Structure formats: C-alpha cells, structure tokens
C-alpha positions as CSV (number, residue, x, y, z in Angstrom):
1,X,117.0,129.2,114.3
2,X,112.9,129.4,114.0
3,X,110.8,130.9,116.5
4,X,108.0,128.7,118.1
5,X,105.6,131.0,116.9
6,X,106.3,130.8,113.5
7,X,104.3,127.3,113.5
8,X,102.0,125.2,115.4
9,X,103.6,122.4,117.2
10,X,102.3,119.7,114.7
11,X,105.2,120.8,112.2
12,X,108.1,119.7,114.7
13,X,108.3,116.5,113.1
14,X,108.7,118.3,110.0
15,X,110.9,121.5,111.1
16,X,113.2,121.1,114.0
17,X,116.2,119.1,112.9
18,X,116.4,121.2,109.7
19,X,115.5,124.0,110.8
20,X,118.4,123.8,113.4
21,X,121.3,121.7,111.5
22,X,122.9,124.8,110.9
23,X,121.9,124.6,106.8
24,X,120.5,127.1,104.8
25,X,116.6,126.5,103.8
26,X,118.2,126.6,100.1
27,X,120.5,124.3,101.3
28,X,118.1,121.8,102.7
29,X,115.9,122.1,99.3
30,X,118.3,120.7,97.2
31,X,119.9,118.3,100.3
32,X,117.1,116.8,100.2
33,X,115.3,117.2,96.6
34,X,119.2,115.0,95.8
35,X,118.6,112.2,98.3
36,X,115.0,112.0,97.6
37,X,115.9,111.7,93.6
38,X,119.0,109.4,93.6
39,X,116.7,107.1,96.3
40,X,113.6,107.0,93.4
41,X,116.0,106.1,90.9
42,X,116.2,102.7,92.9
43,X,113.2,102.0,94.0
44,X,112.7,98.7,91.8
45,X,109.0,97.8,89.2
46,X,108.3,95.3,92.6
47,X,108.7,98.4,94.9
48,X,106.9,100.8,93.1
49,X,103.5,99.3,93.2
50,X,103.7,98.0,97.1
51,X,102.2,98.0,100.0
52,X,103.3,97.1,103.8
53,X,99.5,97.0,105.2
54,X,96.0,97.8,103.3
55,X,95.3,100.6,103.1
56,X,98.6,102.1,103.0
57,X,99.9,104.3,100.0
58,X,102.9,102.7,96.8
59,X,106.2,104.6,96.2
60,X,104.4,106.9,93.3
61,X,101.3,107.5,95.3
62,X,104.2,109.1,97.7
63,X,106.1,110.6,95.5
64,X,103.1,112.3,94.1
65,X,101.7,113.2,97.6
66,X,104.8,114.5,98.3
67,X,105.2,117.0,95.3
68,X,101.1,118.2,95.7
69,X,101.9,119.0,99.4
70,X,105.3,120.8,98.6
71,X,103.0,122.4,95.2
72,X,100.2,123.7,98.4
73,X,103.2,124.8,101.0
74,X,104.7,127.0,97.9
75,X,101.0,128.9,96.7
76,X,101.1,129.7,100.7
77,X,104.8,130.5,101.3
78,X,104.1,132.8,98.5
79,X,100.5,134.3,99.4
80,X,102.2,135.1,102.5
81,X,105.6,136.5,101.4
82,X,103.2,138.6,99.5
83,X,101.5,140.2,102.9
84,X,98.0,138.0,101.6
85,X,96.0,137.8,104.8
86,X,93.6,135.8,102.9
87,X,92.8,132.5,105.1
88,X,93.8,129.4,104.2
89,X,92.2,126.2,103.7
90,X,94.0,122.6,104.7
91,X,93.4,119.8,102.0
92,X,93.1,116.3,102.4
93,X,95.8,114.2,101.4
94,X,94.0,111.2,100.9
95,X,91.3,112.6,99.1
96,X,93.9,114.4,97.0
97,X,95.7,111.1,96.8
98,X,92.3,109.9,95.8
99,X,91.8,111.6,92.7
100,X,95.4,111.1,90.9
101,X,96.2,107.9,88.9
102,X,99.8,108.4,90.1
103,X,100.2,104.3,90.2
104,X,99.7,104.3,86.6
105,X,102.6,106.6,85.7
106,X,105.2,105.3,84.9
107,X,108.2,105.8,88.4
108,X,110.4,108.7,85.8
109,X,108.0,110.8,84.6
110,X,107.2,111.4,88.3
111,X,110.5,112.0,89.2
112,X,111.0,114.5,86.6
113,X,108.0,116.0,87.8
114,X,109.6,116.4,91.3
115,X,112.5,117.9,90.2
116,X,110.5,120.2,88.4
117,X,109.0,121.2,91.3
118,X,111.9,121.2,93.5
119,X,114.0,123.4,90.9
120,X,110.0,126.0,91.3
121,X,110.7,126.3,95.0
122,X,114.7,126.3,95.1
123,X,114.0,129.3,93.0
124,X,110.7,131.0,94.8
125,X,112.4,130.5,97.8
126,X,115.5,132.7,96.2
127,X,113.2,135.6,95.5
128,X,112.6,136.2,99.5
129,X,114.7,138.6,101.0
130,X,115.2,137.6,104.6
131,X,112.7,140.1,105.9
132,X,110.1,138.2,103.7
133,X,110.9,135.5,105.1
134,X,109.4,136.5,108.3
135,X,106.2,137.2,107.1
136,X,103.6,135.1,108.7
137,X,100.2,133.8,107.2
138,X,97.5,131.3,108.9
139,X,96.7,128.4,106.9
140,X,94.3,125.7,108.2
141,X,93.3,128.1,111.2
142,X,96.9,128.0,111.9
143,X,99.7,130.7,112.0
144,X,103.3,130.2,109.8
145,X,106.0,131.5,108.0
146,X,107.5,131.5,105.4
147,X,110.5,131.0,106.9
148,X,108.7,127.5,108.3
149,X,107.1,126.8,105.0
150,X,110.7,125.9,103.3
151,X,111.8,124.3,106.2
152,X,108.5,122.4,106.5
153,X,109.0,121.6,102.4
154,X,112.2,119.6,103.1
155,X,111.0,118.3,106.0
156,X,107.7,116.9,105.2
157,X,109.4,115.4,102.4
158,X,112.1,113.7,104.5
159,X,109.8,112.5,107.0
160,X,107.9,110.3,104.1
161,X,111.3,109.0,102.8
162,X,112.1,108.1,106.2
163,X,108.5,106.2,106.7
164,X,108.8,104.4,103.2
165,X,112.6,103.2,103.8
166,X,111.8,101.4,107.0
167,X,108.0,100.3,107.0
168,X,108.8,99.0,103.4
169,X,112.5,97.6,103.1
C-alpha cells in the first residue's frame, strides 16, 4: 500500500485502485498492457480517427499520449531511482500531441510501439529493489516515489482507456 506522502493527491484517480488491488507494479503493468493491446486490436478503421467532440483526440492520438507519458514517467523513475535530486519539469501533453502525426501512422505500428515501451517499463521496474522503489524525487513541483510512478503508469493508461470506451463506444 502506498503512503499518502509518496505522491500528490492529483494522482489519486490513477494510483489508488491499482495500489490497493493486491497486485505488484509488474503484475499491473502486464495486466493493463495486455488489456490495452487486446482492445486496440478491436478498433475498426472507422474508429481509429473518430472523435466524439471538437478538439478531442482520436484513438491513435490517445495511444501516442499513453506511449509518450509512459516514456516520461520511466525517465522520472530512473532519475529518482538513481538518487538524482534534480527538480524535473512537467510537460504539456497537448503540445506533444500537436507535434506528432499520430493519425497518419498505422495503428498496428502504434500498438507495436506501445508493446515495446511497456516491455521496457517492466524491465525497468523489475530492476528496482524494494529500497529503490521508496526513493523520491520532484517533478512538476510535486514529490513522488519511484513506486508511485510504477502504479501511475498503469493507472494513467487504464484511466484513458476507460474514458475512450465510455465516450467513443
């Protein structure tokens, strides 16, 4: 169970149910990753570029957002795991999505990219000892532990997939 001082309350919606479900970071990464992969393979060509409202993301854009964010979270986890005390800046996910041509990429290529990034996440978190998982750092002006980042990766992905299913189907 994560302690309240391991992450900012903003991340509760992503972390709490996963951190208390009795599964490890690795088990959650595998399970949520498999769930996303399986769902992504059911997306029809028509739904790949569908948006339910002006300014909302397509499934391809959503998938790139999940991939980008996971990479950034892994970078943060690595820095904090190595006791790097440098304050890390945030990132503007909308700006990132504006600067990638997600909709022109093949969905299978994005799924393959996600699988590679998730496999890297699993390897990274497998390498961390219990002591290392408790280390903390500061990103976007907020303290977060390596362990919380591990749950955040799965929770962030799960959150976006849930929204996509609710609003697009």
